[in-house]
N, C-alpha and C positions, 0 to 999 in steps of 0.2 A: 573530452573530445580526444580524437586520436590524433597522434603527430603524423608528420608524413612518412609513408612507408609502413605505418602500422595497420593492421585492420581497423576498419571502424568499431566502435562500442556497438554491439547490439543487445538492445533492452527490450523485453517483453513487456505487455501492457502490466502497468502495475495499479493493484487494488489499495485503497485505505480502508481497512477493517477495524471498525470500534465496536467493542463488545463490553457489555456490562454483566457482572454476575451477581444476583441478589444474595447469595448467601454461600457460605464455604461448602461447596459439594466437589470439590476437587478430588479425584481419585487417580490422578496420573496419567489420564488418558490424552491431554490435547497436546503436551509436548511430543508424545512418541508419534503422534500422527502427523504432526509438523515436521518432525524428523524424518518419517519414511516418504512423505511427499517431496523433502528436499533431496533424499537420497538419490530419489527416482527422478531427478530435475524436472520434476512437475512445476514446482515453485522454487523462488529463492526469497529468504527472508531477508529483505533489505534492512528493515528494522523491527523490533517487536519491544513496546513499553509496556509492563504489567504494573499496576500500582494497586495496592490494596491498602483499605484503612479500616484498622481494627475499632472494635465497638469504644475503647478509650481514645479514638482519635489519632493513634499513632500511626505513621505513614512508612509502608516498606515499597521499595521498587525495584524492578529486575529490567534490565534492558539486554538484548540478544540481537545479535546479527550474524548472516553468513558472510558480510562483505568484511574483508581486511580494511585496515586503515587507508592503504593506497587505493583499493577499489571503492572505499566510501569516497575519496576525494576524486576518483575519475568518475564516478556517479555524480557527485556534486557538481563539477565541472560540466558533464553532460546535461543535466536537469538546467543548471545555469546558463548554457549556451542556447538551449531551446528557448528558455524565457526572454534570454537577451534578442536572440532572432525575431521572436514575435513582438517585442518592443520597438523595434527599430532597424533591424537587418544585421548585416555581418559583423560591423564595428561594435553593436551592442552586446551580440552573440559572444564575441571575443571576451569583453570586460564582464558578462555573466557567467563565462566558463571560469575566469579567474575568481570571481566572488563566491562561486558555486563552491570550486575546490577549496577556498579558504574556509568556507563554513564548515566543511566537514574535515578540516585540518586536524582537531583534536581527536577523531576517530569516533566522535558521538553524534548522533543525528537530534537527541534531545538533550536538554539541559535541564538544570535542577527547578528552573521556572517553569519547563513543560510538566516535571512530575508533580509539583505544588499545584499547577493549574489543573490538572487532571484530578488530583485528591481532592482540590476544593469543589470540583463539579459531581463528587459522589458521596452519598451518605455515608456515616459510620456504619462499619461492619459489612460492607461492600467492596467489590473491586473491578477494575476495568482494565481494558486492554487496548492499545492501539498498534496495529501492526501495518507496514508497509511490505506488501507481498507482490513479486515480480512472477508474473504467470509465464514461466518458460516453456511451457507445452505450446504457446500460442505464436512462438518466433516462426517455426517451419511453416504454419498455416499461413501466418501473415505474408511471408516471404513468396509462397506458392501464389496467393491471390495477387499481390504485387506483379510478380511475374507474368501472371495472365493478363494484365492491364486492369485488374478490379481496384477499386476505391471504396474505402468504408463510408457509408451513407448513413448508418446510424450504429451506435454502440451503446447497449444498455443491458445491466444485469436485471433480470426476471426472477423474483423471488416466489416461493409458493403463496405469501400474503399478497402477493399483486394478483395472482390468478384467483384467489379468494375475494379480493375485492372487485374484480371483473364480475366474477359471479354473482356477486350481491348487486352490484349495479345491473347485471342482465336481468335479476329476478326483479328489481323494482322496475324494470322497463318491460316486463312481459315475460321474462326468460330467454334463455341462451337461443340465439337464433331468430327470435321474433323480429318482425319487420316494423 
């Protein structure tokens, strides 16, 4: 939350992306692409937790973020205030902001329990990543929509697999465009 006289915190849509990797085929392509998107202010990496579990069950974890400790506390306060406001109004928003900032006080979003939870969820010889990605590109678009009096009526990611499912359903019902 912003103090009086400070500009408001502007946050783009945040996506939670969970990705699993079945075998070690990493060739160093993912992190440079994330870096490129971050450098062009397309996205901001709020947090990334990558966990790999070896064939022998050993667990290694890597956490990365674009946010400084202070920015994490500010982000935590922002999220906590929104949750608090939704739970009961301005008084709860203030309490939520304080709780959210305190939750990020150590500068980490994920703790050791989260690492072990993710590690327990994946088989040996695999890896998984959880990323919180802020879509910075969407902020100016959202502001223009709001300035024009527009409100979001729906917001959904559409993946290629979703379109394939629609095609399969249409084929079962007599084809695309069938009445």
